[in-house]
VOPAGU-2260 file (C-alpha; in pm, 1 decimal, decimal comma):
REM VOPAGU-2260
SITE   aa  ch    i         X         Y         Z
SITE  MET   A    0   14816,6   10151,4   16460,9
SITE  LYS   A    1   14519,1   10104,7   16690,6
SITE  TYR   A    2   14160,5   10065,9   16567,1
SITE  TYR   A    3   13842,6   10158,6   16746,6
SITE  ILE   A    4   13472,7   10120,8   16665,0
SITE  GLN   A    5   13174,5   10312,8   16794,0
SITE  LYS   A    6   12825,9   10258,0   16666,3
SITE  SER   A    7   12878,7   10266,1   16287,4
SITE  ASN   A    8   13215,7   10443,5   16291,4
SITE  ILE   A    9   13566,2   10303,6   16259,5
SITE  TYR   A   10   13864,3   10503,9   16383,7
SITE  ASN   A   11   14234,6   10434,9   16334,8
SITE  ILE   A   12   14482,9   10609,5   16558,3
SITE  ASP   A   13   14860,2   10622,9   16507,0
SITE  GLY   A   14   15077,1   10601,8   16814,0
SITE  GLU   A   15   14928,0   10629,7   17160,2
SITE  ALA   A   16   14600,9   10467,9   17263,3
SITE  LEU   A   17   14298,9   10684,3   17331,0
SITE  GLY   A   18   14296,7   10804,2   17688,1
SITE  GLU   A   19   14061,4   10978,9   17925,1
SITE  GLY   A   20   13800,5   11205,6   17775,8
SITE  TYR   A   21   13670,0   10940,2   17538,2
SITE  ASP   A   22   13371,7   10720,9   17620,0
SITE  LEU   A   23   13588,8   10407,8   17621,2
SITE  SER   A   24   13450,8   10066,0   17701,6
SITE  SER   A   25   13594,1    9907,8   18014,2
SITE  THR   A   26   13472,6    9554,7   17945,7
SITE  LYS   A   27   13449,4    9554,8   17564,0
SITE  THR   A   28   13117,9    9371,5   17577,3
SITE  LEU   A   29   12833,1    9371,3   17326,2
SITE  ASP   A   30   12619,0    9565,6   17574,8
SITE  GLU   A   31   12873,9    9845,4   17588,6
SITE  PHE   A   32   12910,8    9842,8   17209,5
SITE  GLN   A   33   12533,8    9875,8   17170,9
SITE  ALA   A   34   12531,7   10152,6   17433,0
SITE  GLY   A   35   12767,7   10356,0   17208,5
SITE  LYS   A   36   13093,9   10312,3   17396,4
SITE  VAL   A   37   13418,9   10332,0   17202,7
SITE  ILE   A   38   13568,0    9980,8   17175,6
SITE  GLU   A   39   13936,7    9920,7   17103,6
SITE  LEU   A   40   13964,7    9631,3   16860,7
SITE  ASN   A   41   14170,0    9327,5   16960,4
SITE  ASN   A   42   14407,7    9157,8   16717,0
SITE  GLU   A   43   14140,0    8915,4   16591,6
SITE  GLN   A   44   13888,6    9193,7   16529,5
SITE  THR   A   45   14151,6    9408,8   16356,2
SITE  GLU   A   46   14255,1    9123,0   16128,0
SITE  PHE   A   47   13886,0    9049,2   16047,0
SITE  MET   A   48   13825,4    9417,1   15964,5
SITE  LEU   A   49   14130,5    9435,4   15733,8
SITE  LEU   A   50   14025,8    9114,2   15551,9
SITE  ASN   A   51   13662,3    9231,1   15519,2
SITE  PRO   A   52   13674,0    9605,5   15437,9
SITE  SER   A   53   13299,4    9626,6   15370,2
SITE  ALA   A   54   13205,3    9467,6   15704,2
SITE  THR   A   55   12982,2    9665,4   15939,0
SITE  THR   A   56   13100,0    9752,5   16288,9
SITE  ILE   A   57   12879,3    9482,0   16444,5
SITE  GLU   A   58   13026,6    9226,3   16204,4
SITE  ILE   A   59   13376,3    9344,7   16301,2
SITE  PHE   A   60   13287,4    9324,0   16671,2
SITE  ASN   A   61   13161,1    8966,2   16625,9
SITE  CYS   A   62   13428,9    8868,6   16371,7
SITE  LYS   A   63   13153,4    8718,4   16159,8
SITE  LEU   A   64   12977,5    8838,9   15844,7
SITE  ASN   A   65   12600,7    8836,3   15868,5
SITE  GLU   A   66   12457,2    8597,0   15617,9
SITE  GLN   A   67   12194,8    8723,0   15376,5
SITE  PRO   A   68   11861,3    8551,4   15429,8
SITE  GLU   A   69   11752,8    8305,3   15163,3
SITE  PRO   A   70   11493,8    8457,1   14926,5
SITE  THR   A   71   11143,2    8321,0   14962,1
SITE  LEU   A   72   10973,0    8127,7   14681,8
SITE  GLU   A   73   10748,5    8426,7   14619,1
SITE  GLN   A   74   11050,4    8659,8   14582,8
SITE  ILE   A   75   11216,7    8420,9   14336,1
SITE  LYS   A   76   10892,4    8393,8   14133,3
SITE  ALA   A   77   10848,0    8769,7   14123,1
SITE  GLU   A   78   11207,1    8819,0   14005,0
SITE  LYS   A   79   11173,2    8559,3   13730,2
SITE  ILE   A   80   10837,2    8704,5   13612,1
SITE  ALA   A   81   10987,9    9054,7   13602,1
SITE  LYS   A   82   11275,6    8926,9   13385,9
SITE  LEU   A   83   11030,7    8748,6   13152,9
SITE  VAL   A   84   10813,0    9059,6   13115,9
SITE  LEU   A   85   11123,2    9265,3   13033,3
SITE  PHE   A   86   11245,3    9009,9   12780,0
SITE  ASP   A   87   10894,3    8977,9   12627,6
SITE  SER   A   88   10881,5    9350,8   12555,3
SITE  SER   A   89   11232,3    9367,4   12411,9
SITE  PRO   A   90   11307,9    9412,7   12038,8
SITE  THR   A   91   11480,0    9071,5   12039,9
SITE  VAL   A   92   11140,8    8901,7   12077,0
SITE  ASN   A   93   10919,0    9154,8   11903,0
SITE  SER   A   94   11083,1    9169,1   11562,1
SITE  PHE   A   95   11150,0    8947,1   11267,3
SITE  ILE   A   96   11364,0    8953,6   10952,0
SITE  LEU   A   97   11202,3    8958,4   10605,8
SITE  PHE   A   98   11417,6    8990,6   10298,9
SITE  ASN   A   99   11721,1    9076,9   10519,0
SITE  GLN   A  100   11531,0    9363,1   10676,7
SITE  LYS   A  101   11447,4    9369,1   11045,7
SITE  LEU   A  102   11080,1    9448,9   11099,7
């Protein structure tokens, strides 16, 4: 089975390789990938794709997952405050038990 990528699409072809009539890359470079050429995956790229099924086509091309940026201190603070506000308005905090009755 042969695998190809183009922009954000992944194609798998049984049997023969794609021939003329397709916008195939001749050099399989990043420039041609970004220009929208169809790139046939090499063995390393195919193995990476099969091991990382949620990888994007650029990650497959580079054989490297893009790391998520570290959240900023402001983002962490905002997330913690939102969780505190949600907890503060919950029935867990805003009720008490008197004579075995939750009020």
